[in-house]
C-alpha positions in Angstrom: 0.2 51.1 -21.4 3.5 49.6 -23.2 4.5 46.8 -21.7 8.4 46.1 -21.8 9.5 42.4 -23.2 10.9 40.2 -22.1 14.5 39.2 -22.9 14.3 35.5 -21.1 12.1 33.2 -21.7 9.2 32.0 -19.7 10.0 29.6 -16.9 8.3 26.6 -19.2 10.4 27.5 -22.2 13.5 27.0 -19.8 12.6 23.6 -18.5 11.9 22.7 -22.0 15.1 23.7 -23.6 17.3 21.8 -20.5 15.3 18.8 -21.1 16.0 18.7 -24.4 20.0 19.4 -23.6 20.0 17.0 -21.1 18.2 14.6 -23.3 21.2 15.2 -26.1 23.9 14.4 -23.4 22.7 11.3 -23.1 22.3 10.5 -26.3 25.9 11.5 -26.8 27.4 9.2 -23.7 25.6 6.3 -25.2 26.6 6.6 -28.8 30.0 7.4 -26.7 29.6 3.8 -24.8 28.9 1.8 -27.9 32.2 2.9 -29.6 34.1 2.5 -26.7 36.7 -0.6 -26.3 35.7 -3.4 -24.2 37.0 -3.4 -21.0 37.6 -7.1 -20.4 38.3 -10.5 -21.5 36.9 -14.1 -21.5 36.9 -17.5 -22.4 35.8 -18.7 -26.0 36.6 -21.6 -27.7 39.5 -21.4 -30.8 37.5 -24.7 -32.3 34.5 -26.7 -32.3 34.5 -29.4 -29.0 32.9 -32.6 -28.6 31.4 -34.0 -25.0 33.9 -35.3 -23.1 36.7 -33.3 -24.5 39.8 -32.1 -21.9 40.1 -29.0 -22.7 44.1 -28.0 -23.1 46.0 -24.5 -24.1 45.3 -24.5 -27.6 41.5 -25.7 -27.1 40.4 -22.2 -25.3 41.9 -18.4 -25.7 40.5 -14.9 -24.6 38.4 -12.4 -26.2 37.8 -8.6 -25.1 33.7 -8.3 -24.7 31.7 -6.7 -22.4 29.2 -8.6 -20.7 26.1 -7.9 -18.6 27.2 -8.8 -14.7 24.5 -12.0 -14.9 26.2 -13.2 -17.5 30.1 -13.1 -16.7 29.7 -14.2 -13.2 28.7 -17.5 -15.0 31.9 -16.8 -17.4 35.6 -17.4 -17.0 37.4 -13.9 -17.7 41.5 -13.3 -17.7 41.7 -13.9 -14.0 40.2 -17.5 -13.6 41.0 -18.4 -17.2 43.4 -21.4 -16.1 40.7 -22.9 -14.2 39.1 -24.1 -17.4 42.6 -26.0 -18.5 42.1 -29.8 -17.9 37.8 -29.7 -17.2 35.9 -31.9 -19.5 33.5 -30.3 -21.7 29.2 -31.3 -20.8 28.5 -30.8 -24.0 29.3 -29.7 -27.5 31.2 -26.2 -28.1 31.1 -24.4 -31.2 34.6 -22.3 -32.6 34.0 -18.6 -31.2 31.5 -19.8 -27.9 31.6 -18.3 -24.6 32.9 -21.1 -22.4 30.1 -20.7 -19.6 30.8 -22.8 -16.4 27.5 -25.1 -17.2 29.2 -25.8 -20.5 32.0 -28.2 -18.5 31.8 -31.3 -16.1 31.3 -30.4 -12.2 34.8 -32.4 -11.6 36.4 -33.0 -14.8 38.9 -35.9 -14.2 39.5 -36.4 -18.2 37.3 -39.4 -18.2 35.6 -40.2 -21.5 32.0 -41.7 -21.2 32.1 -45.5 -20.0 31.3 -46.9 -23.6 31.6 -45.6 -27.0 30.1 -47.1 -30.2 30.4 -46.4 -33.8 28.0 -47.2 -36.5 27.6 -46.5 -40.5 24.5 -45.1 -41.6 23.3 -43.7 -44.9 22.9 -40.0 -44.1 18.7 -40.6 -44.8 18.9 -43.1 -41.2 21.0 -40.2 -39.5 19.0 -36.9 -39.9 20.3 -36.3 -43.6 23.6 -36.2 -42.6 23.4 -33.4 -40.0 23.9 -34.6 -37.0 26.9 -33.2 -35.2 28.6 -34.2 -32.0 26.8 -32.8 -28.8 23.3 -33.9 -30.2 21.2 -36.3 -28.4 19.3 -39.1 -30.1 17.0 -42.3 -29.9 18.1 -45.1 -31.7 15.0 -46.5 -33.4 15.6 -50.1 -34.7 13.8 -52.2 -37.5 14.1 -55.7 -37.6 12.0 -58.4 -39.9 10.9 -57.9 -43.6 7.5 -57.1 -44.7 4.5 -58.3 -42.2 6.7 -59.6 -39.6 8.9 -56.4 -39.6 8.6 -54.5 -36.4 9.9 -51.1 -35.3 10.8 -49.8 -31.9 13.0 -47.4 -29.6 15.8 -49.3 -28.4 17.9 -46.4 -26.5 17.1 -43.1 -25.9 18.8 -40.1 -24.8 22.0 -40.7 -26.3 24.7 -38.5 -27.3 26.7 -38.1 -29.9 30.4 -38.1 -29.7 31.4 -37.9 -33.3 30.4 -37.6 -36.8 32.9 -38.8 -39.7 31.7 -38.8 -43.3 32.6 -42.3 -45.6 31.4 -41.1 -48.7 30.6 -38.1 -50.7 28.3 -35.4 -48.9 27.8 -33.7 -52.2 25.2 -36.7 -53.1 22.1 -36.6 -52.2 22.6 -40.1 -49.9 26.0 -40.7 -48.5 27.5 -42.9 -45.6 28.6 -41.8 -42.8 30.2 -43.1 -39.0 28.3 -41.6 -36.1 30.0 -42.5 -32.6 27.3 -43.1 -29.9 28.5 -42.6 -26.0 26.7 -45.2 -23.6 26.5 -46.4 -20.2 25.7 -49.7 -20.2 27.2 -52.9 -21.9 23.5 -54.4 -22.4 22.7 -51.4 -24.5 26.3 -51.9 -26.6 25.1 -55.4 -27.1 21.3 -54.4 -28.3 22.7 -51.7 -30.5 25.2 -53.9 -32.1 22.7 -56.7 -32.8 19.9 -54.0 -34.0 22.4 -52.9 -36.6 23.5 -56.2 -37.6 20.0 -57.8 -38.0 18.1 -54.6 -39.1 17.8 -51.2 -39.6 18.9 -48.7 -37.5 18.0 -45.0 -37.3 18.9 -42.1 -35.5 16.2 -39.5 -34.3 17.2 -36.1 -33.1 15.9 -35.2 -30.1 14.7 -31.5 -30.0 13.3 -29.9 -26.4 12.1 -32.6 -24.5 11.7 -35.0 -27.6 8.6 -36.5 -26.9 
């Protein structure tokens, strides 16, 4: 007996072909979405900003991007951008950085830290001159000399407000002026005394700082 040849593929082959087609369609759709223009705009920093900066119109701008919902909900889009103006930065913001709600003080009133003090230090006593506004440091002071020298941490968790280089950064060691934010007058007095009578070294805090 001669059996007639089937002109249509079997159900298993047909199912396989359908899955390949669906997979190809999904891949094409994914590539299309990846190349699509962003549908939303979010607030980003136009330049580097130190902690305590009061944000004005020239400090931020809108950039088109699509963010995951969990990130977008903590950011500012074109409908809420005005809420950023007049707020105070809680930490350092870098140029182009997305501005999140946690980057701003809850009640920005334009105020700066209660006290600020500046120290002129050699770069090798300020983390090789790599400190930037927003860094947190411990202040270590060495007083006396020889066997009578003592070294101790006199301040912990101090925020760097500003860094200005006062020497040629191309040299192996250079001078720079570091401005620190303090909460208490006693801390300012202790730091000024340590700078006048001994050597002050700034230790950058990473992680828990211990």
